[in-house]
N, C-alpha and C positions, 0 to 999 in steps of 0.2 A: 700131387695134391694142389688143390687150389689154394690160393692165398686166403680166400674167405673161410674155407674149411679148417685151415690151420688155426686161424684166429678163433673160430668157434670151439676147436678142441682145447686151445689154451685157456679160453674163457671158461668153459665147463670144467676143465681140470683145475683151474684156480679156484672156481666156486666150490668144488668138492674138497679141496684141500682146506679152504677157509672154513667151510661148515664142518668138516671132519675135526679141524683143530678146535673150533668152537665147542663142538660136542664133547671132545675129550677134556677140554678146559672146564666145561660146565659139569661134567661128571665128577671130576676131581675137586670141585668146589671153588675154583679160582673165579669163574663168572657166577655172580650172585643170582641163581635162577629164581629163588623164592622172591627176591625183591623185584625182579622183573615181572614175574607172574602176578604179584600182588598190585602191581601198578597198572596192568592192563588185562582185561578178561580175554582179549584176543591172543595176546602173547601167551597167557596162561593155557589157553586152549591149544595153541601150536606146540608149546613145549610138552604138554601132556600127551599129544599124539605121538611125538617122537620118543616118549618115555623118560624125558628129563624132569618131569614135574608131576607130583601127585597132589591133587588138591586135598587139603585137610578135611577130614570128615566132621561135619557139624553135628555136634550131640544134640539131638532133639530132646529137649526136656518137655515133659508133660505139662503144658501149661494148664492152669486151673480153668475149668470150664466157666465161661462167662455166662451169668444168667441175665438174659436180656430183660427180664422182668424184676430184677433186683431192686431197682429205684421204686418201682410201683409197689412192690411187696413192702418195703420199708414205709412208704407213704401210707399204705392200707393198715399196717400195723399201728402206726402213730394215730390214725384216725380211730381204730378200734380201741386203742388205750384211752383216747379222749372220751369216746362214747361210754366206755365202761366206767370211767371216772364220773362222767355226768350221771349215768344210771345210778351209781352208788350214792352220789350226792341227792339225787332226786328220792331214792329209797330212804335214805336217813332223814330227809326233810318230811317225807310222808309219814314215817313212823314216829317222828318226834311229837311230843304233846304240844298242842296248839294253846298258846296263851293269849286270850283275847281280854284286853282291859276294857271295862265297860266305860262308855263315853260319859261325859258330864251330864249330858241330857237325859240319858238312860237312868242315871242315879237320881236325878231330880224327880222325875214322874213315876209313880207307881204303875205296875202293869194293870191294865184294864181287863177285868174278867171277860166282858162282852167281846172285845177286841181279840182277846186270847182265844176264845172259843171260835170266832170267825176265822182267824188265821190257821187254827188247827184244822178246821174243816177245809180250808184251801189247800194245806199241806197234805192232807189225806188224798186229795185228787192227784197229787203229782206222783212221780216215781220215786222210789226210795233213794236212788242214786242222786236225783236232782235235789231232793230235800236234804240229803247228807252235806252236799256241796254248799247249800245255803247255811245250814246249821253250824258248819265250821267257822263261819264268820260272826255267829252270834254268841253272846256270853252264855255260860252254862246255866245260869239262872233262868234265863228266858227260854232256852231250849228245854229245860226240865219242865217248866210250866206249860209249854206247848205239847210236850210228849204226855203229860198227864191228861191232857184233853183229847188226845188221839186214841184211835182204835189200837188194841194190843198187837194185832198181826202187823199193822203198819210200823209200830214202834219196834217190833222184833226185826223187821226188814231193815230198818234205819240203823238199829244197833249192830246188826250183823255186817253192815257195810263200813261202819265207823271204825276208826283205828281202835285197836284193843285198849289203849290207854284211856281214850275218851269214852269208849263204851263202858268200861269199868267204872269210870268217874261218874257217868250219868246214871248207871244202875245203882250205885251206892246212894246217890242223891234221890233217885226215884224210890228206893226202898224206905226212905225216911218219911215221916209224916210231914205234909206241907206246912210251912210256917203260917201262922195266922196273918191275915192281911195287914194288921197294924204293925207286926214285926217286920213284914216285907217292906213296908213304907219307911220304917226307921232305918233298915239295912240299906236301902236304896239311897237315902239322903247322906250317908256317911261318905 
């Protein structure tokens, strides 16, 4: 046999002995296979292919489904809550009785019957919704005086649109006899 062939056989034989010994030492636990496998994925793959290492099974835990719209839902819920609060405040404000304090100039000058009749005629030309919005800003005494001058159908529409509290208060005052002009003048100056 040629010298080169002998060297090859000795080299291969030595390699087989070293590999065999390493295999046996790894199997009995002298060579730390897990440590080697954890340090390098390629080594882990090689050790796995010759049966020295089994990769630990990773338990797949069911991760909760991530809602991509969660933040938007929270924001919308906050906006809805704010709108509901605003709606509630507006409803409370709309149903609250309106207290209008007469101005000092209104209490000094008495209501002019001619001007009252003229303004009642103007208000009869407007829609009940618009008149109600204006009457909200006027004192009850002046509204009652104007309503007394207006057509009953128009008065009915205005009372229908008014808040129940104000409509009841105006109705009570309309059902009373009007005060004489001298009493109104005295009441206005107080």
